[in-house]
TINU-342984 format. One line per field, with one value per residue (C-alpha): residue in three letters; z, x, y; residue number from 0. Coordinates in nm, 3 decimals, always signed. Example, Ala and Ser with C-alpha at 12.3 -4.5 7.8 and 13.67 -1.06 7.14 Angstrom:
resn = [ala, ser]
up = [+0.780, +0.714]
east = [+1.230, +1.367]
north = [-0.450, -0.106]
resi = [0, 1]
***
This chain:
resn = [met, thr, asn, asp, ala, lys, asn, leu, ser, asp, glu, asn, ala, thr, val, asn, pro, ala, thr, leu, ala, ala, pro, leu, glu, met, gly, ala, leu, pro, arg, pro, ala, val, glu, pro, trp, lys, val, pro, asn, pro, thr, arg, thr, thr, lys, val, ala, leu, ala, ser, thr, ile, pro, gly, leu, leu, ala, ile, ala, leu, thr, leu, leu, phe, ser, ile, asp, pro, ala, val, ala, met, ile, leu, leu, phe, leu, pro, leu, gln, ile, ile, ala, ser, ile, trp, ala, gly, arg, asn, ile, tyr, gly, lys, lys, gly, gln, ser, asp, ala, leu, leu, val, ile, phe, thr, val, phe, phe, ser, thr, phe, val, gly, val, leu, leu, val, ser, leu, ile, trp, ser, val, val, val, gln, gly, leu, lys, ala, met, ser, trp, gln, phe, ile, ser, gln, asn, asn, ile, tyr, ile, thr, pro, thr, thr, ser, leu, glu, tyr, gly, gly, val, gly, his, ala, val, leu, gly, thr, leu, met, met, val, gly, leu, ser, thr, leu, val, thr, val, pro, leu, gly, ile, met, val, ala, val, tyr, leu, thr, glu, thr, arg, glu, lys, pro, arg, gly, ala, val, arg, thr, leu, val, gln, ala, met, ser, gly, leu, pro, ser, val, val, ala, gly, leu, phe, val, tyr, ser, ala, leu, ile, val, gly, leu, gly, leu, gly, tyr, ala, gly, trp, leu, gly, ser, leu, ala, leu, ile, pro, leu, met, leu, pro, thr, val, ala, arg, val, ala, glu, glu, ser, leu, arg, leu, val, pro, gln, glu, leu, arg, asn, gly, ala, leu, ala, leu, gly, ala, pro, ala, tyr, arg, ala, phe, leu, gln, val, thr, leu, pro, ala, ala, arg, ser, gly, leu, ile, thr, ala, met, ile, leu, gly, val, ala, arg, val, ile, gly, glu, thr, ala, pro, leu, ile, leu, thr, val, asn, asn, thr, asn, ser, thr, thr, val, asp, ile, ser, gln, pro, met, ala, ala, leu, pro, thr, tyr, ile, phe, gln, phe, ile, ala, asn, ser, tyr, asp, thr, ser, val, gln, arg, ala, trp, gly, ala, ala, leu, val, val, leu, ile, leu, val, thr, val, leu, phe, thr, leu, ala, arg, leu, val, ser, arg, thr, asn, val, thr, ala, lys, lys, pro, ser, lys, lys, arg, lys]
up = [-6.324, -6.430, -6.791, -6.739, -6.595, -6.874, -7.143, -6.975, -6.969, -7.335, -7.431, -7.240, -7.407, -7.755, -7.705, -7.996, -7.882, -8.168, -8.023, -7.694, -7.875, -8.097, -7.853, -7.804, -8.177, -8.230, -7.959, -8.071, -8.192, -8.536, -8.543, -8.640, -8.975, -8.822, -8.469, -8.255, -8.188, -8.562, -8.646, -8.772, -8.554, -8.751, -8.444, -8.247, -8.545, -8.596, -8.232, -8.233, -8.558, -8.420, -8.094, -8.291, -8.550, -8.392, -8.119, -8.378, -8.614, -8.331, -8.209, -8.559, -8.615, -8.284, -8.345, -8.686, -8.569, -8.266, -8.392, -8.102, -8.087, -8.210, -7.910, -7.667, -7.864, -7.855, -7.473, -7.379, -7.657, -7.831, -7.529, -7.309, -7.602, -7.688, -7.326, -7.312, -7.645, -7.547, -7.214, -7.398, -7.653, -7.393, -7.172, -7.462, -7.604, -7.300, -7.005, -6.698, -6.732, -7.071, -6.918, -6.754, -7.063, -7.283, -7.060, -7.059, -7.437, -7.489, -7.259, -7.394, -7.759, -7.702, -7.507, -7.720, -8.030, -7.859, -7.772, -8.117, -8.285, -8.069, -8.150, -8.522, -8.515, -8.336, -8.574, -8.874, -8.754, -8.695, -9.035, -9.234, -9.062, -9.040, -9.410, -9.491, -9.338, -9.441, -9.687, -9.710, -9.590, -9.290, -9.196, -9.249, -9.161, -8.823, -8.700, -8.714, -8.828, -8.828, -8.680, -8.613, -8.940, -9.164, -9.460, -9.428, -9.712, -9.464, -9.133, -8.989, -8.719, -8.816, -8.503, -8.285, -8.430, -8.368, -8.011, -7.937, -8.065, -7.865, -7.536, -7.567, -7.678, -7.369, -7.145, -7.318, -7.257, -6.885, -6.841, -7.040, -6.847, -6.519, -6.602, -6.711, -6.390, -6.187, -6.382, -6.324, -5.952, -5.933, -6.126, -6.040, -5.669, -5.360, -5.144, -4.904, -5.054, -5.378, -5.272, -5.187, -5.519, -5.716, -5.528, -5.597, -5.968, -5.987, -5.800, -6.039, -6.333, -6.205, -6.151, -6.325, -6.579, -6.449, -6.107, -6.260, -6.437, -6.125, -5.921, -6.167, -6.199, -5.824, -5.731, -6.009, -6.187, -5.886, -5.612, -5.777, -6.023, -6.336, -6.663, -6.896, -7.078, -7.286, -7.038, -6.769, -6.994, -7.034, -6.657, -6.613, -6.861, -6.681, -6.397, -6.656, -6.881, -6.612, -6.494, -6.848, -6.925, -6.589, -6.594, -6.956, -6.907, -6.591, -6.772, -7.058, -6.820, -6.642, -6.972, -7.016, -6.924, -6.592, -6.757, -6.954, -6.635, -6.458, -6.755, -6.761, -6.386, -6.407, -6.659, -6.402, -6.524, -6.256, -6.201, -6.374, -6.683, -6.698, -6.699, -6.952, -7.194, -7.160, -6.998, -7.149, -7.513, -7.474, -7.356, -7.611, -7.817, -7.505, -7.379, -7.713, -7.695, -7.345, -7.477, -7.771, -7.555, -7.304, -7.581, -7.711, -7.357, -7.324, -7.679, -7.655, -7.299, -7.284, -6.920, -6.812, -7.116, -7.076, -6.723, -6.798, -7.156, -7.239, -7.618, -7.900, -8.268, -8.377, -8.442, -8.173, -8.077, -7.748, -7.479, -7.215, -7.387, -7.429, -7.704, -7.902, -7.894, -8.076, -7.770, -7.686, -8.054, -8.051, -7.726, -7.867, -8.184, -8.063, -7.816, -8.107, -8.283, -8.632, -8.891, -9.002, -8.641, -8.571, -8.893, -8.779, -8.452, -8.646, -8.863, -8.558, -8.404, -8.720, -8.698, -8.337, -8.444, -8.721, -8.481, -8.225, -8.497, -8.623, -8.270, -8.194, -8.532, -8.451, -8.112, -8.276, -8.531, -8.273, -8.030, -8.287, -8.248, -8.575, -8.460, -8.730, -8.608, -8.780, -8.866, -8.786, -9.097, -9.154, -9.231, -9.516, -9.428]
east = [+3.610, +3.976, +4.087, +4.201, +3.866, +3.683, +3.891, +3.831, +3.455, +3.455, +3.649, +3.403, +3.109, +3.246, +3.358, +3.252, +3.089, +3.257, +3.593, +3.508, +3.413, +3.720, +3.956, +3.699, +3.661, +4.036, +4.090, +3.810, +3.925, +3.813, +3.549, +3.708, +3.606, +3.545, +3.428, +3.705, +3.500, +3.453, +3.823, +3.915, +4.153, +4.294, +4.450, +4.128, +3.927, +4.171, +4.150, +3.771, +3.759, +3.999, +3.804, +3.482, +3.591, +3.859, +3.632, +3.370, +3.625, +3.784, +3.447, +3.345, +3.676, +3.659, +3.293, +3.370, +3.690, +3.545, +3.181, +3.042, +2.673, +2.624, +2.413, +2.674, +2.954, +2.770, +2.756, +3.078, +3.314, +3.201, +3.073, +3.389, +3.619, +3.421, +3.433, +3.811, +3.862, +3.631, +3.807, +4.141, +4.013, +3.843, +4.153, +4.384, +4.163, +4.003, +4.206, +4.065, +3.730, +3.685, +3.661, +3.323, +3.192, +3.305, +3.134, +2.812, +2.812, +2.891, +2.618, +2.364, +2.433, +2.467, +2.147, +1.949, +2.059, +1.987, +1.631, +1.581, +1.691, +1.453, +1.165, +1.233, +1.267, +0.934, +0.751, +0.910, +0.804, +0.443, +0.420, +0.579, +0.385, +0.061, +0.052, +0.032, -0.316, -0.433, -0.722, -1.062, -1.228, -1.000, -1.096, -1.471, -1.576, -1.631, -1.528, -1.849, -1.775, -1.402, -1.161, -0.787, -0.716, -0.957, -0.799, -0.722, -0.963, -1.250, -1.309, -1.149, -1.137, -1.438, -1.635, -1.326, -1.262, -1.626, -1.615, -1.290, -1.424, -1.746, -1.577, -1.301, -1.556, -1.772, -1.466, -1.374, -1.720, -1.677, -1.304, -1.246, -1.495, -1.380, -1.011, -1.066, -1.258, -0.971, -0.725, -0.942, -0.957, -0.580, -0.505, -0.786, -0.836, -0.620, -0.792, -0.589, -0.697, -0.519, -0.202, -0.388, -0.575, -0.254, -0.083, -0.378, -0.372, +0.003, -0.041, -0.315, -0.080, +0.123, -0.179, -0.133, -0.405, -0.477, -0.559, -0.830, -0.975, -0.962, -1.140, -1.431, -1.439, -1.445, -1.680, -1.939, -1.913, -1.841, -1.983, -2.307, -2.347, -2.337, -2.243, -1.963, -2.048, -1.888, -1.970, -1.777, -1.472, -1.521, -1.547, -1.217, -1.044, -1.151, -0.890, -0.619, -0.721, -0.799, -0.441, -0.318, -0.606, -0.587, -0.211, -0.189, -0.492, -0.338, -0.016, -0.213, -0.405, -0.085, +0.068, -0.199, -0.034, -0.147, -0.180, -0.482, -0.660, -0.567, -0.681, -1.023, -1.064, -0.949, -1.225, -1.481, -1.553, -1.639, -1.390, -1.603, -1.656, -1.287, -1.211, -1.479, -1.417, -1.042, -0.851, -1.042, -1.027, -0.655, -0.589, -0.820, -0.547, -0.384, -0.713, -0.777, -0.427, -0.503, -0.811, -0.625, -0.333, -0.577, -0.744, -0.407, -0.317, -0.600, -0.675, -0.430, -0.503, -0.570, -0.591, -0.893, -1.095, -1.017, -1.157, -1.465, -1.592, -1.482, -1.487, -1.731, -1.702, -2.015, -2.075, -2.277, -2.356, -2.521, -2.288, -2.459, -2.347, -2.004, -1.810, -1.496, -1.200, -0.870, -0.659, -0.880, -0.880, -0.500, -0.499, -0.745, -0.554, -0.196, -0.261, -0.299, +0.003, -0.151, +0.006, -0.323, -0.418, -0.086, -0.120, -0.461, -0.302, -0.030, -0.292, -0.488, -0.167, -0.105, -0.456, -0.388, -0.057, -0.231, -0.496, -0.237, -0.027, -0.330, -0.415, -0.062, -0.045, -0.370, -0.229, +0.079, -0.128, -0.372, -0.098, +0.063, -0.025, -0.137, -0.101, +0.032, +0.197, +0.058, +0.321, +0.227, +0.157, +0.385, +0.213, +0.353, +0.461]
north = [+23.701, +23.665, +23.628, +23.263, +23.164, +23.343, +23.172, +22.833, +22.886, +22.991, +22.677, +22.452, +22.622, +22.558, +22.195, +21.972, +21.641, +21.458, +21.556, +21.381, +21.063, +21.068, +20.891, +20.612, +20.564, +20.569, +20.308, +20.071, +19.729, +19.614, +19.340, +19.008, +18.867, +18.521, +18.446, +18.290, +17.976, +17.924, +17.928, +17.577, +17.378, +17.082, +16.920, +16.923, +16.799, +16.511, +16.402, +16.410, +16.212, +15.947, +15.919, +15.877, +15.619, +15.398, +15.246, +15.154, +14.998, +14.797, +14.677, +14.567, +14.389, +14.200, +14.110, +13.961, +13.792, +13.615, +13.584, +13.784, +13.868, +14.228, +14.328, +14.196, +14.362, +14.693, +14.691, +14.512, +14.629, +14.943, +15.138, +15.087, +15.164, +15.474, +15.594, +15.552, +15.729, +16.014, +16.069, +16.079, +16.328, +16.547, +16.557, +16.640, +16.911, +17.077, +16.947, +16.777, +16.952, +16.788, +16.440, +16.493, +16.670, +16.383, +16.125, +16.326, +16.356, +15.987, +15.856, +16.102, +16.021, +15.647, +15.592, +15.837, +15.647, +15.316, +15.419, +15.569, +15.245, +15.042, +15.278, +15.272, +14.893, +14.858, +15.091, +14.924, +14.578, +14.689, +14.858, +14.575, +14.296, +14.492, +14.579, +14.207, +14.195, +14.540, +14.562, +14.724, +14.403, +14.396, +14.753, +14.720, +14.364, +14.196, +13.852, +13.651, +13.292, +13.371, +13.118, +13.153, +12.967, +13.162, +13.337, +13.708, +13.777, +13.739, +13.914, +14.223, +14.488, +14.700, +14.607, +14.662, +15.008, +15.103, +14.971, +15.151, +15.482, +15.447, +15.357, +15.614, +15.874, +15.809, +15.837, +16.163, +16.312, +16.252, +16.312, +16.631, +16.852, +16.700, +16.749, +17.110, +17.182, +17.038, +17.255, +17.565, +17.490, +17.453, +17.774, +18.015, +17.955, +17.992, +17.732, +17.517, +17.180, +17.271, +17.093, +16.774, +16.781, +16.834, +16.550, +16.320, +16.401, +16.337, +16.008, +15.898, +15.949, +15.654, +15.428, +15.089, +15.030, +14.681, +14.828, +15.047, +14.745, +14.530, +14.797, +14.818, +14.438, +14.372, +14.657, +14.638, +14.304, +14.083, +14.304, +14.421, +14.135, +14.350, +14.187, +14.283, +14.605, +14.874, +15.150, +14.963, +14.975, +15.349, +15.381, +15.195, +15.429, +15.748, +15.739, +15.669, +15.959, +16.217, +16.293, +16.364, +16.598, +16.777, +16.834, +16.952, +17.178, +17.323, +17.408, +17.563, +17.788, +17.889, +18.000, +18.267, +18.601, +18.743, +19.084, +18.962, +18.861, +19.182, +19.391, +19.225, +19.269, +19.630, +19.700, +19.593, +19.239, +18.981, +18.702, +18.440, +18.658, +18.742, +18.369, +18.272, +18.557, +18.614, +18.326, +18.035, +18.155, +18.231, +17.872, +17.707, +17.541, +17.401, +17.259, +17.089, +16.945, +16.812, +16.634, +16.475, +16.361, +16.212, +16.012, +15.893, +15.787, +15.534, +15.423, +15.133, +15.015, +14.642, +14.527, +14.737, +14.628, +14.258, +14.272, +14.484, +14.444, +14.089, +14.051, +13.985, +13.904, +14.091, +14.458, +14.633, +14.989, +14.898, +15.032, +14.814, +14.492, +14.333, +14.509, +14.450, +14.687, +14.699, +14.608, +14.307, +14.207, +14.199, +14.003, +13.751, +13.669, +13.701, +13.419, +13.173, +13.029, +13.019, +13.245, +13.403, +13.475, +13.645, +13.845, +13.972, +14.088, +14.271, +14.439, +14.556, +14.690, +14.891, +15.037, +15.143, +15.298, +15.493, +15.622, +15.734, +15.899, +16.089, +16.206, +16.326, +16.501, +16.680, +16.776, +16.929, +17.118, +17.252, +17.354, +17.584, +17.944, +18.095, +18.452, +18.684, +18.999, +19.307, +19.562, +19.922, +20.120, +20.414, +20.737, +20.934, +21.281]
resi = [0, 1, 2, 3, 4, 5, 6, 7, 8, 9, 10, 11, 12, 13, 14, 15, 16, 17, 18, 19, 20, 21, 22, 23, 24, 25, 26, 27, 28, 29, 30, 31, 32, 33, 34, 35, 36, 37, 38, 39, 40, 41, 42, 43, 44, 45, 46, 47, 48, 49, 50, 51, 52, 53, 54, 55, 56, 57, 58, 59, 60, 61, 62, 63, 64, 65, 66, 67, 68, 69, 70, 71, 72, 73, 74, 75, 76, 77, 78, 79, 80, 81, 82, 83, 84, 85, 86, 87, 88, 89, 90, 91, 92, 93, 94, 95, 96, 97, 98, 99, 100, 101, 102, 103, 104, 105, 106, 107, 108, 109, 110, 111, 112, 113, 114, 115, 116, 117, 118, 119, 120, 121, 122, 123, 124, 125, 126, 127, 128, 129, 130, 131, 132, 133, 134, 135, 136, 137, 138, 139, 140, 141, 142, 143, 144, 145, 146, 147, 148, 149, 150, 151, 152, 153, 154, 155, 156, 157, 158, 159, 160, 161, 162, 163, 164, 165, 166, 167, 168, 169, 170, 171, 172, 173, 174, 175, 176, 177, 178, 179, 180, 181, 182, 183, 184, 185, 186, 187, 188, 189, 190, 191, 192, 193, 194, 195, 196, 197, 198, 199, 200, 201, 202, 203, 204, 205, 206, 207, 208, 209, 210, 211, 212, 213, 214, 215, 216, 217, 218, 219, 220, 221, 222, 223, 224, 225, 226, 227, 228, 229, 230, 231, 232, 233, 234, 235, 236, 237, 238, 239, 240, 241, 242, 243, 244, 245, 246, 247, 248, 249, 250, 251, 252, 253, 254, 255, 256, 257, 258, 259, 260, 261, 262, 263, 264, 265, 266, 267, 268, 269, 270, 271, 272, 273, 274, 275, 276, 277, 278, 279, 280, 281, 282, 283, 284, 285, 286, 287, 288, 289, 290, 291, 292, 293, 294, 295, 296, 297, 298, 299, 300, 301, 302, 303, 304, 305, 306, 307, 308, 309, 310, 311, 312, 313, 314, 315, 316, 317, 318, 319, 320, 321, 322, 323, 324, 325, 326, 327, 328, 329, 330, 331, 332, 333, 334, 335, 336, 337, 338, 339, 340, 341, 342, 343, 344, 345, 346, 347, 348, 349, 350, 351, 352, 353, 354, 355, 356, 357, 358, 359, 360, 361, 362, 363, 364, 365, 366, 367, 368, 369, 370, 371, 372, 373, 374, 375, 376, 377, 378, 379, 380]
***
């Protein structure tokens, strides 16, 4: 080996790794104190502010000057002016690509706000009008000897609340097991009819409620001569509740990690035990949510109950007899023009709103996963 080669090998053997990294460290750029997208731009902020305020001020001025209806001014004045201003701001700030972004933002914000205002207005009207009829007597009493002009101090929705809970409860007892079985079939099997079953469930989700009521009415009441009964109302609610339960339960079962199933099968468990002991407990919160959403879906249905249970003013627990329900109670009293009758309908609507709110709140609480991650304990050396 020559002296040059030996010296070169000695130098390579004694190279310090920090020396190799030194050029990279010397050439590294310092991290900026503020992210570039957070740097304030007064010009851009001014243009956005002008595009956001000027259309509204012009629309208000023209509405007050010419006495235009506010709803008409919102659609015919404010929205076109806001679109023009947004296109101008988007083009000046971001160029041609900003025009489409500005239109998307405007339509999204406008229609979202429009729907939100309608929803808040509806809820506010139900609460304000319903509280005028709300009392303990209204919640607990029935409507025997009550006329459309009777004072609100007498009579109430107690019998309708009881009938609603009984009919919806009977539908739940039938629909929830059936919907879960459909979801299990769609997720745990590989049979060819799966596609047809899924298509049928999706088609049933768009079934008009009056069609379900007409089917039960024509087949059982007219065809077989059966009388109006509470169980017929429950039967009419089943095809309306089943798609919601089946689809939510199917999604809940699909969210269970495949590794859990594979692990149970790898340990030698049969497929049915792996499902019952691993998959089903993991999807428990989702299945409870499916049940609650299914109940909330049908608790306010009116058309099927009008055609199948009729209505009654007395309190009954006999499911084979005509029963009262909150939707039919509202339909009965809203048809009259007397103030007390309309107030009773508003009060019943508030009770329905409270029940649906409670159910959706329960669904949100149950759907939350209360899993706490355990930190590994560090052993002291």
